C-alpha atoms as one frame of an Amber mdcrd trajectory, in Angstrom:
protein
  -1.843   1.893  19.929   1.201  -0.470  20.796   4.017   0.870  22.891   6.489
  -1.069  20.806  10.090   0.244  20.266  11.320  -0.620  16.762  15.074  -0.998
  16.193  16.167   0.102  12.657  19.767  -0.942  11.371  20.992   1.539   8.870
  20.600   5.364   9.084  20.124   6.576   5.512  16.976   7.992   3.758  15.015
   4.759   3.876  15.626   4.395   7.628  14.581   8.105   7.929  11.256   7.346
   6.103  10.827   4.046   8.201  11.322   6.092  11.559   8.733   8.773  10.327
   6.057   5.907   9.395   6.776   4.282  12.779   6.361   7.493  14.858   3.164
   8.413  13.057   1.966   4.935  14.342   3.029   5.869  17.879   5.916   3.450
  17.682   9.275   4.560  19.111  12.481   4.062  16.887  16.116   3.417  17.733
  18.451   3.784  14.651  21.839   1.858  14.916  24.405   2.930  12.031  27.968
   2.794  11.430  27.724   6.453   9.932  28.099   8.957  12.703  26.441  11.504
  10.303  23.537   9.257   9.326  20.268  11.399   8.430  17.957   9.079  10.133
  19.075  10.355  13.414  17.143  13.542  12.715  14.032  11.406  12.500  14.278
   8.685  15.043  13.733   8.750  18.903  17.295   7.487  19.823  20.528   7.089
  17.739  23.335   4.707  18.412  26.461   4.985  16.395  28.734   2.004  16.162
  30.315  -0.698  13.764  28.157  -3.616  12.738  30.555  -5.845  14.718  30.794
  -4.020  17.871  29.324  -6.350  20.428  28.840  -3.813  23.257  26.894  -1.336
  20.847  24.701  -4.174  19.516  23.875  -5.155  22.792  22.903  -1.601  23.788
  20.714  -1.451  20.841  19.030  -4.854  21.540  18.392  -3.836  25.035  16.541
  -0.690  23.757  14.195  -2.417  21.372  11.365  -4.984  21.017  11.720  -5.832
  17.362  14.434  -5.085  14.528  14.307  -4.334  10.945  16.777  -3.009   8.437
  17.043  -0.373   5.664  19.700  -2.117   3.353  20.852  -5.746   2.668  24.449
  -5.341   2.991  24.492  -5.733   6.827  26.742  -8.631   7.798  24.468 -11.964
   7.975  26.305 -12.894  11.224  25.365  -9.609  13.043  21.628  -9.967  12.041
  21.592 -13.748  13.027  23.243 -13.080  16.492  20.581 -10.219  17.135  17.790
 -12.611  16.116  18.625 -15.054  18.698  17.728 -12.456  21.317  15.014 -10.205
  19.419  13.114 -10.883  16.469  14.740  -9.532  13.228  12.419  -8.939  10.188
  12.764  -9.859   7.324  14.464 -12.702   8.944  18.134 -13.051   8.285  18.057
 -16.055   6.173  16.358 -13.795   3.420  19.321 -11.475   3.711  21.809 -14.155
   3.377  20.429 -15.312   0.047  19.946 -11.925  -1.517  23.269 -10.520  -0.419
  24.951 -12.969  -2.814  23.920 -12.270  -6.543  24.609 -15.767  -7.669  22.465
 -17.363  -4.859  19.711 -14.850  -5.572  19.590 -15.711  -9.209  19.668 -19.401
  -8.446  16.923 -18.981  -5.965  14.729 -17.216  -8.424  15.564 -19.864 -11.382
  14.345 -22.664  -9.037  10.915 -21.019  -8.852  10.912 -21.222 -12.639  10.984
 -17.546 -12.846  12.849 -16.026 -15.704  16.248 -13.931 -15.169  18.666 -12.939
 -17.793  21.448 -15.623 -18.496  24.483 -15.483 -15.993  27.702 -17.116 -15.140
  29.962 -17.089 -11.969  33.398 -15.669 -12.588  36.321 -16.487 -10.343  39.249
 -15.798 -12.601  40.071 -13.741 -15.585  40.234 -16.852 -18.033  36.532 -17.708
 -17.100  35.567 -14.549 -19.084  37.372 -15.854 -22.284  34.897 -18.428 -22.686
  31.786 -16.407 -22.001  31.522 -14.810 -25.490  27.805 -15.988 -25.672  26.954
 -13.892 -22.635  28.201 -10.613 -24.187  27.358  -7.901 -24.272  27.112  -8.335
 -20.517  27.395  -6.765 -17.102  30.112  -7.769 -14.678  29.059  -7.342 -11.068
  30.625  -8.240  -7.807  28.611 -10.961  -6.214  28.259  -8.981  -3.110  27.930
  -5.564  -2.111  27.564  -2.753  -4.649  24.414  -0.683  -5.545  23.808   2.422
  -7.802  26.128   1.081 -10.419  29.050   0.555  -7.899  31.025  -2.754  -8.508
  29.528  -2.937 -12.070  31.505  -3.132 -15.263  29.858  -3.121 -18.799  31.588
  -5.524 -21.180  30.785  -5.271 -24.891  33.227  -7.777 -26.239  35.960  -9.938
 -25.263  38.471  -7.300 -26.130  37.113  -5.313 -23.165  38.438  -7.679 -20.735
  42.040  -6.817 -20.759  41.099  -3.114 -19.682  39.521  -4.356 -16.539  41.472
  -3.510 -13.398  39.864  -5.764 -10.910  40.593  -8.417  -8.320  38.819 -11.613
  -9.581  39.187 -13.478  -6.360  36.657 -10.965  -4.894  34.033 -13.151  -6.772
  31.982 -11.720  -9.878  28.819 -12.631 -11.789  28.445 -12.040 -15.477  24.894
 -11.084 -16.585  23.829 -11.053 -20.310  22.330  -7.848 -21.239  18.696  -7.963
 -22.408  17.546  -5.750 -25.290  15.953  -3.391 -22.888  12.483  -1.878 -23.509
  11.453  -0.906 -20.130  12.154  -1.232 -16.258   9.597  -1.732 -13.767   9.263
  -2.754 -10.111   6.823  -4.290  -7.770   6.529  -3.340  -4.185   4.737  -5.978
  -2.107   4.294  -6.091   1.542   3.844  -9.706   2.976   2.101  -9.946   6.563
   1.880 -13.530   6.687   0.994 -16.681   4.643  -1.077 -15.589   1.736  -1.844
 -12.149   3.214  -0.310  -9.362   1.110  -0.814  -5.830   0.092   0.532  -5.265
  -3.511   1.244  -1.786  -5.237   0.824  -1.521  -8.970   3.834  -1.714 -10.997
   5.998   1.218 -11.136   7.818   2.250 -14.161  11.564   3.418 -13.675  14.079
   5.194 -15.669  17.814   5.039 -14.671  20.508   7.475 -15.467  24.395   6.421
 -14.945  22.668   3.188 -13.310  21.092   5.341 -10.759  17.225   5.584 -10.403
  16.238   9.039 -11.786  12.436   8.762 -12.366   9.603   6.568 -11.329   5.873
   6.704 -12.321   2.552   5.134 -11.967   0.676   3.938 -13.727   3.384   2.200
 -15.803   2.794   1.838 -19.460   2.798  -1.948 -19.825   0.540  -4.738 -21.025
  -2.008  -6.542 -18.791   0.146  -9.664 -19.365   3.271  -8.005 -17.800   1.291
  -6.368 -15.059  -0.242  -9.748 -14.008   2.937 -11.709 -14.457   5.019  -9.295
 -12.403   2.680  -9.246  -9.630   2.533 -12.979  -9.595   6.185 -13.357  -9.741
   6.703 -11.028  -6.882   4.063 -12.877  -4.735   5.687 -16.180  -5.336   9.043
 -14.820  -4.283   7.708 -13.261  -1.084   5.912 -16.537  -0.221   8.816 -18.845
  -0.936  11.141 -16.668   1.288   8.260 -16.430   3.927   8.871 -12.780   3.919
   7.547 -10.409   6.474   7.722  -6.757   5.491   7.951  -4.697   2.420   9.993
  -6.178  -0.583  10.769  -4.864  -4.048  11.304  -6.879  -7.070  13.095  -5.046
 -10.056  12.027  -6.431 -13.610  13.362  -5.899 -17.064  11.215  -6.072 -20.045
  12.829  -6.806 -23.394  11.874  -5.575 -26.781   9.770  -8.773 -27.365   7.637
  -7.902 -24.212   9.405 -10.862 -22.217   9.666 -10.156 -18.403  12.914 -10.892
 -16.530  13.659 -10.505 -12.757  16.538  -8.359 -12.257  17.172  -8.139  -8.498
  15.297  -8.559  -5.201  15.500  -5.838  -2.711  14.593  -7.296   0.774  13.555
  -3.750   2.063  11.590  -0.748   1.190  12.808   0.703  -2.096  13.561   3.935
  -3.828  10.974   3.486  -6.547   8.242   3.216  -3.935   8.821   6.618  -2.595
   5.801   7.828  -4.424   3.593   5.495  -2.415   3.812   8.019   0.440   1.613
  10.526  -1.351  -0.140   8.479  -3.997  -1.657   5.774  -1.719  -3.546   5.688
   1.565  -0.835   3.552   3.196   2.796   4.047   2.079   5.491   1.180   1.523
   6.954   2.509   4.756   3.993   2.375   6.917   3.010  -1.111   5.436   6.392
  -2.389   6.395   6.202  -1.110   9.917   2.658  -2.705  10.216   3.886  -6.079
   9.080   7.111  -6.295  11.040   5.062  -4.977  14.295   2.171  -7.237  13.715
  -0.136  -4.162  13.370  -3.482  -4.258  11.439  -3.392  -4.839   7.736  -5.278
  -2.012   5.833  -6.384  -2.695   2.185  -4.530  -0.490  -0.284  -6.297   2.396
  -2.198  -4.468   4.519  -4.844  -5.459   8.015  -4.306  -3.644   9.462  -7.376
  -1.219   8.803 -10.197   2.175  10.214  -9.410   5.793  10.509 -10.737   8.978
  10.677  -8.576  12.101  12.364  -9.351  15.290  11.450  -7.546  17.340  14.516
  -6.607  21.143  13.849  -7.072  24.045  15.669  -5.857  24.089  19.560  -5.978
  20.735  19.440  -7.574  19.375  19.592  -3.913  20.328  23.251  -3.654  17.741
  24.134  -6.351  15.044  22.169  -4.624  15.761  23.564  -1.270  14.922  27.005
  -2.610  12.081  25.908  -4.918   8.529  27.108  -4.475   6.455  23.873  -4.504
   3.239  23.739  -6.365   0.120  22.054  -4.652   0.630  18.861  -6.186   4.346
  18.758  -5.562   5.904  17.043  -2.342   9.575  17.489  -1.662  11.550  15.325
   0.785  15.044  16.581   2.020  17.162  13.617   3.272  19.208  16.160   5.416
  22.487  14.583   4.264  25.376  16.682   5.563  27.600  16.409   2.731  26.704
  16.750  -0.885  28.448  14.300  -3.106  28.431  13.573  -6.963  25.877  10.796
  -7.695  24.685  10.889  -4.068  20.780  10.660  -3.416  19.937  13.844  -1.519
  16.259  13.955  -1.661  13.217  13.398  -3.902  10.247  15.201  -5.411   6.812
  13.398  -5.869   4.346  15.076  -8.265   0.630  13.829  -8.013  -0.372  13.815
 -11.785  -4.260  13.576 -11.475
């Protein structure tokens, strides 16, 4: 097996599970993160703490690894691009540059003739006053933001006056769809037309945070095939290498919309660890490290529960059934709305 050393930028739970998958493949890992308490240091071979613009720390990181990947998309493009000049970064930084910006992301999707909800750029308060046809809608920061952060529901024009935001930061207003269901597609692209695609995952959110995921999704064959096709088209157009998630809305008329692209492994794909022969994390490692592509095989249907905040204390003392698999992210501080772990249950 390869003696590669993989660098992982970001030290949260996704970085942790990438490190575990890499180590299972006899690949050493070095995690670089701006959080001194990053939980991935519990699972990696080496850990480097530093800011993402600290050149000396970045140089130290680069010198210790052969190839680099990342666990979340909000790493500065400049940092990724500079690293990529010395050591390969996968997925490539240009992918991140598009997806870091919500308007650029939506424009990219629409150019492929793939449906999204209607949207508009908002640069000043007066822009909203002429956007009545996009209401009810969701106002989002164009960069950063996750798990509902930087997002403001607007039901009517009257709601605008209650917003206390700095418009110059840049926002996008997205029209809400009459939602029937949310699904995601996890796809790993190895090279041109070489993919492994997991079946659609059905997701339920609470307070804009993913709470439950399950396979199989209760969807029509039309939606199943269309979601896989669109995810494949997106991955191919990006010339993506690694695991990618495409999140979808399904409206009450059974129309499919792309909500967001996540250029990384994804929370909804945690159940692949126990439900498939190769998890989304292992496939990501295999793709970015140019290892063998193994055909996917689903071993079981499954559902996953995100463990949020102080719920973790219950699960840490819970006696597990034979079909239950608990993963504690080992985060030092319990916070409200913070993802602390997950439980996967194999259902048949």
